[in-house]
SEDREN-247605 format. One record per residue (C-alpha): x, y, z. Coordinates in steps of 0.1 Angstrom, whole numbers, plus 5000, padded with zeros to 4 digits. Layout:
<sites>
XYZ ...
</sites>
This chain:
<sites>
453227799338 454927969366 451828139387 452728439405 452428469440 451028819448 447128969431 449429229413 450928959392 448228739389 446229059377 448629099351 449128759342 445328719339 445129059318 447928959293 447328929256 449228599253 447228379276 445028159265 441328079279 442327729294 445027919314 442628199323 440127949334 442327729352 444028019372 440828159382 438927849392 441827789417 441928139427 438528069436 438627759453 441627869476 444727659457 446527969450 447228129485 447328489478 445128769493 443228919463 440229089474 437229099448 438828839431 435528739418 434429089405 438229129388 437928809370 434128909359 435029269347 437829089327 435228889309 433329139302 435929339287 437129069265 433128989256 432929289246 435529299220 433929139190 437429079175 438328819206 436728509192 438428249216 436628379243 433128379231 433528039217 435327859246 432327709267 434627749296 434628109296 431128079300 431027859326 433828049346 431028359341 428728139357 431028049384 432128419392 428428549391 427428309419 430628409445 428528779436 426228809466 425729179459 422829199432 423629579429 427529469421 426429239398 423829499377 426529779378 429429489364 426529359333 425729689327 429329729308 428629409289 427229469252 425229109264 422929079233 425229159203 427828889221 425528639223 424428659185 428028679174 428828369198 425628159186 426828209151 430528119155 430227839179 430927499161 432727259186 431727119220 428427209214 426327019238 428527189267 428327499254 424127449254 424327369291 426627599304 424627879281 421227739296 422427789334 424028129322 420628269310 418828139341 421528369364 421028659344 417428619342 417328609379 419028909384 418429149358 416029259329 417429329293 415529489262 415729319231 414829399196 412429179181 414229069153 417528999176 415328809198 414228609167 417528539156 418828419190 415528179198 416528049159 420028009165 419327799200 416827589180 419027519151 421827409174 419627169193 418526999165 421726959150 423126799183 420026559196 422326369223 421126679245 417626549273 414626699270 415026869303 417927089288 416227159258 413427279277 415127469298 417527639270 414627739252 412627859281 415828079299 416128229262 412328329258 412628519292 415628669285 414028809250 411228879267 409728679236 406228559251 405528939265 405629089231 402029269225 402529449193 403029259163 403929429133 404129379095 408229429101 408429159131 406428909112 408428949083 411128899100 409928589120 408728419086 412728459073 414428389108 412528189133 409827989114 411927709095 413627649133 410627619149 409527379118 412527169128 412627139162 409027039162 409326809133 412726669153 411226609189 407026589182 405726289204 408726389231 408826509265 409126819251 405326829238 404727129261 407827359248 406827199214 403327339216 404527689229 406727739199 403527599175 401727899193 403928189182 403228069145 399928139150 400528459163 402928599137 401828399109 398228349109 397128639131 399628899118 398729229102 400429119072 399128879049 399228539060 399628419027 402028699018 404228599050 403928209039 405528299005 407828479020 408728189043 408927929011 411028178991 413528189020 413727849030 411827649008 415127478994 415727319028 412927189037 412126829042 409326639034 408326579071 408626949081 406327089056 404026789069 404626969104 404027339089 400627199075 399727029104 399827329123 398127549099 395327259098 395127359136 394727749134 392927779097 390727479099 387727629117 388627999105 389928039066 389627769043 390827939013 394128039032 394427639038 393827539004 396127808992 398927659016 398327329009 398727418972 402127608978 403527288998 402627058967 404627288945 407427218964 406726848972 403926688951 404326328966 403326458999 399826518987 398526179001 399626259035 398226619042 394726469030 395326189052 396126449078 392926629074 391026319075 392326159105 391926499123 387926539109 388726839092 388126879057 388027149026 386127319006 384527128976 385227318947 388727288960 388926958966 386926858928 389127078915 392326858932 390326548916 390526618885 394026728889 395026418904 392626198880 393626368846 397526378859 397726018863 400325788851 401625428854 404425558874 402325698903 399225478899 399425418938 399725738948 396725858926 394425598939 395625678977 394826038966 391525998954 390525778986 391426069007 389926308985 386326118985 387026049024 387026449030 383926499008 381526209001 379926468975 383226438953 382826078954 379226058944 379926288912 382426128899 381225748904 381325678869 384825798863 386125618892 384425298884 385625318845 389425388860 388925108883 387624818856 390724868835 392924838869 394324498882 392224418917 395024528945 394424638984 394625008971 392124938943 389524768965 390125028993 388825278965 385925068959 385125058998 385325418998 383425488966 380325268985 380925479016 380425819002 376825628988 376125479023 376725809042 374826009020 371925759020 372125698984 373325328985 370425198970 370925438938 373925348937 373224958935 371425038901 374525208887 376124858904 373824648883 373424818850 377124888846 378424548831 375424548808 376624868787 378724758761 382624768768 382324768805 383624548823 382024268850 384824288877 382924468901 380224168901 382623908895 385723988918 385123848949 386624158965 384824388949 381424218955 382224138992 382224528999 378824558984 377224269004 378824389035 376624719031 373224549025 372424579065 372624969054 369524959033 365824949047 363724689041 362024819012 364724908996 366524538997 363324418985 362724648955 366024568945 365724208945 362524238926 363924438903 366724148896 364623878897 362624058871 365524018850 366623648858 363023558851 362823728819 365723548809 367523738785 370923848778 371023998810 370123768830 373623598844 374523958854 371623958874 371823638890 375623748900 374024088918 371023898932 373523638951 375923948961 372824088977 371923698992 375323729007 374224059026 371423919040 373223729065 374724009084 370924099091 369123999125 367023709123 363723899127 364424059097 364923779071 361623639071 360823969053 362423899023 361423489023 358323518997 360623748974 363723498977 361123188969 360623318934 364023228927 362822838922 360422968893 363722988872 364622668857 368022728840 370222498860 373022548835 373222928840 376522908855 375923188881 372622948895 374422708918 376022968938 372823148940 371022828949 373622758976 373823098995 369623108991 369522749008 372222869036 370223199043 366722999047 367022619050 363522509046 362822779018 362922478990 359022418977 358422038984 357422048946 360822148935 363121878950 362921608927 363521848898 366621988918 367721648919 367321578883 369521908879 372121818899 372921458882 372521618849 375521868862 377221598876 377621408845 378821708827 382421728816 383122048837 381022118866 381322488879 383022458909 380222638931 378022338924 379422088950 379022348978 375022368965 375321988964 376221949001 373622189014 371222018997 372421689010 371821869044 367821909036 367221579013 368421279013 369921108980 373120868968 376421038967 378820818948 378320998917 378821308935 381921208954 383921078918 382921388906 384421628936 387521388935 387921468896 387021828900 389921878933 392421678913 392821918888 393222228913 396122418919 397522328955 396122658966 392722618953 392422278965 393522409004 390722659002 387622418987 388822129008 388822329040 385522519033 384122149025 385521989057 384922219080 381322309067 380321919056 382821669074 380121439083 378721429049 382121349034 382421119063 379420919061 378520909025 381620919006 382620558994 385920419009 388420478979 387520868974 387720939009 391020809008 391820998980 390821348999 393021209028 395921199004 395521538989 395021659025 398721529037 400121669008 398822039015 400822329028 402822099047 399721889065 398622279076 395422239065 394821919089 396322089122 393422379111 390522079110 391421969140 391322279159 387322189160 386921889182 384021769163 386321679132 387421389154 384021229156 384621169118 385620779122 386120709086 388321019078 389920969111 391120609101 392320659066 394520969082 395820759108 396520479083 398620739064 400220899093 401520509102 403220489069 405320819076 406320769116 410020879106 408521239097 408621439131 405521619117 403121309118 404621199148 403421529163 400121529146 399321149154 399921249189 397221499189 394521269175 392521129207 393520749217 389720639211 390120749174 392720499168 391620119168 393719869186 395819739156 397020049146 397920119178 400019819182 401419859148 402720219158 403920069192 405819809175 407320019144 408420329171 409920049195 411919919167 413620239158 417620289170 417220619182 414220749198 413521129196 411321319222 408221319197 408620919194 408720929234 405321149232 403620959208 404320609227 403020789260 399920859243 399520559224 399520389259 397020539276 394620319260 397119999261 396919699240 398819459260 399719309225 402819509214 406519439217 406819699241 404119559268 405119199259 409019179255 411619309284 414619289258 412419589241 411619769275 415319749285 416419889250 413820159257 415320289291 419120189277 418720469250 416820749270 418921069262 418221199297 420520909313 420221049346 416321109348 414020969377 411420909355 410620719324 407320779309 406620509285 408120259310 406220339338 403020349319 403819979307 404219909344 401220089354 399419929330 400219579338 399819649374 396319769369 395319439359 397719199378 394918959384 395118899348 397418589342 399418759313 400419059332 400918869361 403518679343 404618979327 405419139359 407018809380 409118789348 410419119345 410719109385 412918779381 415218959353 415919289370 416719089404 418918889383 420519159370 421519389399 422619099416 425619079395 427919349384 426619699384 424019709357 422720079356 420020039333 418919759352 418919959385 417020239366 414119999353 414219859390 413820179405 411020309383 408919969388 409519969429 408420389428 405120359407 404020039421 400420119442 401019829466 404119649473 403619269471 406319029485 407719019450 408219419444 409119449481 412019189477 412919409444 413319719463 415419529492 417919409462 418019769445 418619899477 421619679484 423019749449 422620139452 424720109486 427219879474 427820139446 427720439465 430520289490 432620209455 432120589443 432720759477 436420799469 435720969432 432421109438 433621419417 434521219385 431021039390 429321319405 426121259382 425820889390 426420959426 423721229428 421720999408 421820699434 421220949463 418221039454 417120689440 417720559474 415720869492 412820759471 413120359479 413720409513 410320429526 409720059518 413019939532 413419669560 415419749592 418419569578 418319799545 417420059569 420520019590 422519999558 420920349549 422320529578 425820369576 426020499542 424720859556 427320859583 430220749562 429021049533 428821319562 432221229573 433321309538 431321649533 433221759566 436321679549 435621819513 434122169501 433822119468 431521879464 428621919436 425522059449 423321819432 425421589451 424521799485 421221839477 420421449474 422621409501 420421609525 417221429512 418521089518 419821269554 416221319561 415020979560 417320889589 417421189610 416121209644 416721519660 415121829666 413221989635 414922309641 418522199632 416621999601 415422359588 419022539600 420122289574 418022359547 418122729550 422322689549 421922489518 419222719498 421922999510 424122789487 422022849455 420222509455 417022489444 413822489469 412622159446 415622019450 415222019489 412122059503 410821719498 413321569523 411521809549 408021749543 409721339544 410921389579 407521589592 405121329573 406821029582 408921069612 407221289633 403221329623 402820989606 401520849642 402721129665 403821069702 403521359727 407321399721 407421429681 404521659685 406521879708 409521869680 407121959652 406122279678 409522369686 410322379650 407222589645 408422859670 411522909654 409922929624 407823229638 410623369653 412323419622 409823629608 411723889624 414523869600 412423839567 413524029541 417123909538 418223679513 416523359533 413423529527 412023299501 413522979521 411623049551 408523129531 409022779518 409122629553 406422829567 404422659538 405222289549 405022339582 401722499582 400122229555 401121929583 399322079610 396621879625 393321889645 395121699673 397921949675 396022219699 399322409705 400222389672 396922589662 397522839683 401322899671 399522929637 397223239648 400523359663 402523319628 399623519612 400223819636 403823779630 403523769591 401424049593 403424269615 406724219596 405824119557 405924449543 410124429542 410024119526 406924129500 409024469479 411524199465 410023849471 406223929459 406223579443 406923399474 404623559493 402023469467 403123109474 402223189512 398923309505 398023039479 398722819508 396422989529 393723019504 393922649506 393922619543 390922829543 389022519528 390722219538 391322299571 388822589588 389422489623 393222649619 391523039617 390423189648 388423539650 391623719652 393023549623 390123599598 390223979607 394024019602 393923829567 391824229552 394324409562 397324209552 395824169518 395024529513 398524619522 400224399500 398024529473 398924879481 402624759482 402324579449 400324869425 403525029409 404724649394 402724619363 403824259358 402024169391 399724359403 397024179387 398523839398 398423969438 394824139432 393223839419 394723579448 394023839476 390323879463 390223489460 391323489496 388923699513 385923539493 387123209505 386723349538 383023479531 382423149517 383722929548 384023189576 380923419572 379723329604 382823519620 382123839605 378423869610 379424209630 382424319608 380824429579 382324759584 385824589580 384824429545 383124729531 386424979541 388424689518 386224689490 386225069489 389625119489 390224829460 387624969442 389925319438 392625099427 390724909401 389325239384 392625469387 393925179369 396825389352 398125439381 397825079400 398624889367 395524669372 393424559347 389624409337 391324099349 391324249388 388124409379 386224089373 388023919405 386924259431 383024189414 383423849426 384423959458 381324189459 378723939445 379923669473 380023939502 375924009490 374923649487 375823459525 375623109517 377322989547 375923039579 376122719600 378222599626 378122899653 374422999645 372222729668 369122879664 366122679649 365222929621 365422739589 368422799561 366323079544 365523279572 369023289582 370123399546 367223659551 368623809580 372223799573 370823999541 369024229561 372124319584 373724359552 371724639535 372424929558 376524869551 376324859513 375025189504 378725299510 380025079485 377625199462 377925549465 381925499462 381425349428 379225619417 381425919430 384725739414 382925679381 382326089377 385826159391 387725949368 386025779338 386425389340 387725199309 384825049291 386224659299 386824729337 383624869337 381924589322 383324359347 382524589380 379024669372 378324289377 379324339415 377524659415 374024459398 374324239429 374424509454 371424649439 369724329439 369724319476 369324689487 365224769494 363725079485 364825249518 368725179511 368125329473 366725639487 369525699508 372125649484 369925899461 369826149489 373526119497 374926229463 375026549445 373126649413 375426489389 376126159413 372126159409 372126169371 374425899369 372625719393 369525699374 371525589348 372825309361 369625209381 367825179348 370624999329 370224779361 366524709355 367024659319 369924409320 370924349351 367624269370 366523889372 363223839358 361523479362 361023529323 
</sites>
């Protein structure tokens, strides 16, 4: 479109009825930004007036629904700087009708419109105030809320801004007079959109604006001059069909918030009204009431209970029980009054988690009402009534609920209950069996009581042994639990009678399952023959279902494995182990092995190993056998296993692991340990062709070398060396090369024969390297392996071999200069070999290391070369020149600290660790350089730890070790520098939750070592330690901001305890006092500083509540401070605190005297 080049032409074009909104936006923005070079005075006002004119015409829809027109309005509004001018133009705009019409029409580009509208409202609110009729305000806000819910792609910040600006525009929050009319309008227009918004955006960043909207519901619905229920009925009539279940749930939650403390009847009416729309919501609404600790009137809940109970059907079975559960949770009286109804209904249903939950809630009702003893009477009598089920006693889940609540009864109530049941049992009438079941359940509950209470019931329970009906099905279960609760309760005159009863029951056709628990428990107390029991037990277990076998064997073997092991005949024992191996794919065996005592059962272990040896093709049993301690596998079985596995054509990882495990206790009898061909096959079939270790082969060699004086081992080693020498002198035999390499590598003392083998190995490797020099890329893996193998064996080489190594290094170096595509592993291993012949400055070698690390080669592949050069070439027997070389390298390293923070930071820290680990006491200059390095590190480390925390952690770990192994390295200045450095590291790391604890624990461990080994250097530096402790404590207590946990709190408590308990006061103290007097003197000097720490802890506890786990750890350190303080210091603490601090201090000191203070008793 051609744009006129005059102001008149542009104004005529913009006012044209045919121009589109897109063209208006394009021309207007170009006019403003100067793209159209036309003199057009007050162009902003012109465009703004044009928009006002078009917006006032309700027939021109395009100008209202195109968000670009709203955007243009914002641009022009900002261009006008006169507030008066803006107000004059805006006065002509019928903004509220225009906005209402637009909100009803908008259907495209909604997210863009919302964003633009929010800005428009913000601009208008900042300049003008508009009078809005309440009903219009409600409609506008409703449209905005609906629009936001329908377009959830908007972010929370934009949503909050759009709603906030709408509320400001309409003065919604300033509405003082709420009338019947406005309340009714609110219920019809705005209540539903608020519920939609609250439901969709609950629990998000919109929480603040959501709460504000919900308070409007409180004002307009629950505080209205119109009846609240009338308004709710209006709302439900107008929007009920559109309301989703979760929106109704939100409405009920809001109702609970406003009504639960003021108007229960209204809340009950709302509850009823909601259920008429969504009956399935009942359980959720009641659950919400229960969770919020709110309730409703008993009469209402009783009516609801009756309705739910009477209307229940098979189709809504679960929902019925859930509702009953919630109702009885809200009002225990409803549960107590309907106990009989609930029990009758439960007894006719299958036992499910839901019914067990209802039963638990019913019991809880009586417990909370202190009527559990009365309930037990109902529970005992229930099965005695004709037609009633015995499920509440016979079902284990129902019975367990009763047992767990026995501890809530008083001593008298428990005794009375047991006396009542014993009277029925001893009467031996038709109800005796039920009474036995009930008493057994009560006795199970006694095990939850304290040991102090149990003797109270001993005499009562002893009456059980007056009952002699041993054929009663429930007797043996009761008998077992009695003995399990009271080990020595069985009267001596009853022992023989019980033995006879056990024998009689054992001879029966179908013994009860609980008989065996009684027998095993009885065998713990009395010695008798178990042969007949063993046969009966096996017969019993064999006929059980697998799941039942699993449970009974698990219980028996976890509790009585020693009895099974010691007194069961071999045949029965083997049958038990056979069953064990079939249950749940061996899972029961793995569960039993979690207890180390199980391995002590030698007979069981022997049978288990025998079965596993027959199934060595099964990976599961290979792994299980590998978990059995080697002492539990006899020599013959080890030989058998070694031979069977080594005969396999394909050895997998579990095979190798088991072989390694078996060889930890050598037999020197298996083919693997005596046959060179078998060993060769093992190495040849190794899945990791280019590995530098073969654990099984090396273990065999080490075992023989450890008893080299034995003729058999000596002959084997000599034979093996002869064989390998023969192989490697002929054509290249990689398997023999590897075997020779492993042998030379693991040999602790190099005999003449092994040294000769090493020389031959070096020659063979060098020969092959020369042959591969021209085709390295095609054989990079082999070439790389040979280089590294040569590095490992080169320290033992002769001068002749050393010359050969130098030659191959020089030739390879020339190749490197002419090629740029070497494999990184080849480069890394060449560097290792290069280090063995390098004789120049350490600084140059370290530069090579940095370059290779920059290429991406891992630290572990290179660092051993640097260590070799330092330890073997410079410091093994150092001359003055070699020490100077080492120190020059150290100086270069220190100067490099100025550049840490870049990509080489990690590599620099790795070099630093190697250098300081190799400092010696004779190297005086090195010791001084170490102190300088600590200063440089402290000066520059902040730039490095931000992105290299793990590397700096390794440096601190190294310093921590040196504090113990080389304390002479640390001067006074070094020691004092460690405190601010550790503190600074913690402050930098607190934002990283994944590493905060690691950093905190390590730094505290390092400072603890300073106290343990260098305390004499801190005798007049206690203020330095105290200030660190106070800051660290602040970090730990404010764990939400720092990311620290109780793990860090434990480390700080350990540091405080070490500070309060001086133990290393030697070296610089040349006085003649005894050790105890020196400790006393040190503690005395500490006392004047420690009150500061205690006051800091108390103030922090008052300002920000400490999490229980953190507090539990910190208190240990605080108690060590209280141990040290005298009455004078405690008084200083007391007067330094305000009233709340003193109250907390008294409570803390009381807890210290109760559980923290040392007592000789």
